[in-house]
Residue frames relative to the residue before (quaternion, step in Angstrom):
aa qw qx qy qz dx dy dz
M 1.0000 0.0000 0.0000 0.0000 0.00 0.00 0.00
L 0.6655 0.5009 -0.2923 0.4699 3.55 0.95 -0.92
A 0.6196 0.5554 -0.3377 0.4401 3.58 1.13 -0.63
L 0.6802 0.4516 -0.2893 0.4998 3.61 1.21 -0.34
I 0.6804 0.5152 -0.2895 0.4333 3.57 1.03 -0.78
V 0.6586 0.5373 -0.3220 0.4169 3.60 0.86 -0.91
P 0.6805 0.4551 -0.3254 0.4732 3.67 0.78 -0.76
L 0.6330 0.5328 -0.3358 0.4502 3.60 1.03 -0.74
I 0.6658 0.4865 -0.2995 0.4800 3.60 0.91 -0.89
T 0.6432 0.5250 -0.3209 0.4556 3.58 0.98 -0.81
A 0.6745 0.4906 -0.2950 0.4661 3.57 0.88 -0.92
V 0.6554 0.5031 -0.3145 0.4674 3.59 0.94 -0.85
A 0.6333 0.5220 -0.3353 0.4626 3.62 0.99 -0.77
Y 0.6533 0.5099 -0.3123 0.4645 3.59 0.94 -0.86
L 0.7039 0.4715 -0.2738 0.4552 3.57 0.84 -0.96
M 0.6380 0.5105 -0.3358 0.4686 3.60 1.02 -0.69
A 0.6542 0.5024 -0.3155 0.4692 3.59 0.96 -0.82
A 0.6520 0.5035 -0.3225 0.4663 3.60 0.96 -0.79
L 0.6456 0.5091 -0.3198 0.4710 3.58 1.02 -0.77
R 0.6421 0.5145 -0.3260 0.4656 3.59 1.00 -0.76
L 0.6409 0.5037 -0.3253 0.4793 3.60 1.00 -0.73
A 0.6670 0.5038 -0.3047 0.4566 3.58 1.00 -0.79
C 0.7282 0.4278 -0.2332 0.4819 3.60 1.12 -0.64
F 0.3580 0.7507 -0.4875 0.2657 3.60 1.23 0.29
K 0.1438 -0.7645 0.6241 0.0736 3.57 -0.99 0.92
R 0.4652 -0.7147 0.4497 0.2655 3.57 -0.80 1.00
D 0.0572 -0.8409 0.5331 0.0734 3.61 0.97 -0.80
G 0.7930 -0.3211 0.1498 0.4956 3.55 0.74 1.08
A 0.4872 0.6505 -0.4507 0.3692 3.60 1.20 -0.06
R 0.5870 -0.6026 0.4213 0.3388 3.52 -1.14 0.67
Y 0.3706 -0.7127 0.5485 0.2322 3.59 -1.01 0.81
R 0.0087 0.7776 -0.6282 0.0252 3.56 -0.83 1.01
R 0.4741 -0.7223 0.4358 0.2521 3.50 -0.63 1.20
G 0.6618 0.5207 -0.3101 0.4412 3.60 0.92 -0.86
M 0.6690 0.4803 -0.2964 0.4836 3.57 0.95 -0.85
S 0.6273 0.5312 -0.3331 0.4619 3.57 1.05 -0.75
L 0.6527 0.5011 -0.3063 0.4787 3.58 0.98 -0.85
L 0.6560 0.5103 -0.3107 0.4613 3.57 0.95 -0.87
A 0.6548 0.5016 -0.3130 0.4709 3.59 0.97 -0.83
S 0.6481 0.5133 -0.3238 0.4601 3.58 0.99 -0.76
L 0.6649 0.4939 -0.2992 0.4738 3.58 0.94 -0.84
L 0.6532 0.5076 -0.3128 0.4667 3.56 0.99 -0.82
G 0.6715 0.4958 -0.2965 0.4641 3.57 0.91 -0.89
A 0.6596 0.5040 -0.3076 0.4651 3.58 0.95 -0.85
S 0.6795 0.4822 -0.3053 0.4610 3.59 0.88 -0.88
M 0.6504 0.5007 -0.3268 0.4685 3.59 1.04 -0.67
A 0.6409 0.5103 -0.3287 0.4698 3.59 0.99 -0.76
I 0.6617 0.4936 -0.3071 0.4736 3.59 0.94 -0.84
S 0.6379 0.5216 -0.3312 0.4597 3.61 0.99 -0.76
G 0.6605 0.5070 -0.3072 0.4608 3.57 0.95 -0.85
L 0.6742 0.4808 -0.2944 0.4771 3.56 0.94 -0.87
E 0.6190 0.5429 -0.3452 0.4504 3.58 1.03 -0.73
I 0.6557 0.5018 -0.3169 0.4667 3.58 0.93 -0.84
L 0.6891 0.4819 -0.2915 0.4559 3.60 0.94 -0.82
L 0.7631 0.4121 -0.2112 0.4507 3.57 0.90 -0.92
Y 0.8007 0.3122 -0.1505 0.4886 3.60 0.87 -0.92
R 0.2608 -0.8276 0.4621 0.1832 3.56 1.34 -0.23
P 0.1279 0.7818 -0.5984 0.1198 3.61 0.55 1.09
P 0.6110 -0.5402 0.3952 0.4228 3.62 -1.15 0.31
V 0.0881 -0.7871 0.6105 0.0071 3.58 -0.89 1.00
S 0.2905 -0.7605 0.5539 0.1743 3.55 -0.74 1.05
I 0.6400 -0.5243 0.3877 0.4063 3.53 -1.24 0.35
W 0.6350 0.5321 -0.3372 0.4471 3.62 1.09 -0.63
H 0.5771 0.5501 -0.3648 0.4808 3.55 1.18 -0.53
G 0.6676 0.5020 -0.2846 0.4705 3.56 0.98 -0.85
V 0.6399 0.5166 -0.3228 0.4686 3.58 0.99 -0.81
T 0.6544 0.5094 -0.3079 0.4664 3.58 0.96 -0.88
A 0.6563 0.5057 -0.3130 0.4643 3.59 0.94 -0.84
C 0.6622 0.4999 -0.3073 0.4659 3.60 0.96 -0.80
L 0.6581 0.4983 -0.3129 0.4698 3.59 0.97 -0.79
L 0.6452 0.5032 -0.3192 0.4781 3.58 1.00 -0.77
C 0.6260 0.5238 -0.3264 0.4767 3.58 1.04 -0.77
L 0.6443 0.5221 -0.3109 0.4644 3.57 0.96 -0.86
L 0.6641 0.4974 -0.3044 0.4678 3.60 0.91 -0.86
I 0.6588 0.5028 -0.3145 0.4629 3.58 0.95 -0.81
F 0.6653 0.4731 -0.3117 0.4861 3.60 0.95 -0.75
R 0.6343 0.5358 -0.3358 0.4447 3.59 1.03 -0.71
S 0.7096 0.4075 -0.2508 0.5173 3.59 1.07 -0.71
R 0.4279 -0.7301 0.4249 0.3215 3.59 1.36 0.13
G 0.7065 -0.4761 0.2534 0.4583 3.58 1.09 0.72
N 0.5276 0.6348 -0.4063 0.3919 3.58 1.28 0.08
V 0.2995 -0.7828 0.5213 0.1605 3.59 -0.32 1.24
A 0.6114 0.5477 -0.3538 0.4484 3.58 1.04 -0.68
A 0.6562 0.4895 -0.3120 0.4821 3.60 1.02 -0.73
L 0.5984 0.5602 -0.3539 0.4504 3.57 1.13 -0.58
L 0.7525 0.4063 -0.2014 0.4776 3.55 0.94 -0.93
R 0.5502 0.6186 -0.3944 0.3987 3.59 1.23 -0.32
P 0.4189 -0.6975 0.5083 0.2822 3.59 -0.82 0.90
S 0.3905 -0.7138 0.5288 0.2416 3.57 -0.96 0.84
T 0.3092 -0.7657 0.5384 0.1680 3.54 -1.07 0.73
């Protein structure tokens, strides 16, 4: 049972995070080409990873799932802003 749930949760976390990155609105924030490129690459790689898990069913460890869920949580917490993710907190 766990062998079916962990890949599903991992794939959903990847796809949700990629969707959140794709739906980011700047709302007056400064446009930076490097951050935009990084966000696009991160979103694309997460979407591809999620689809790969769903379609090809590679082995997924529980730690892979935990990492995907934590990354998804961080992306949702920063509201999809990659620059805010990388900015050191004071």
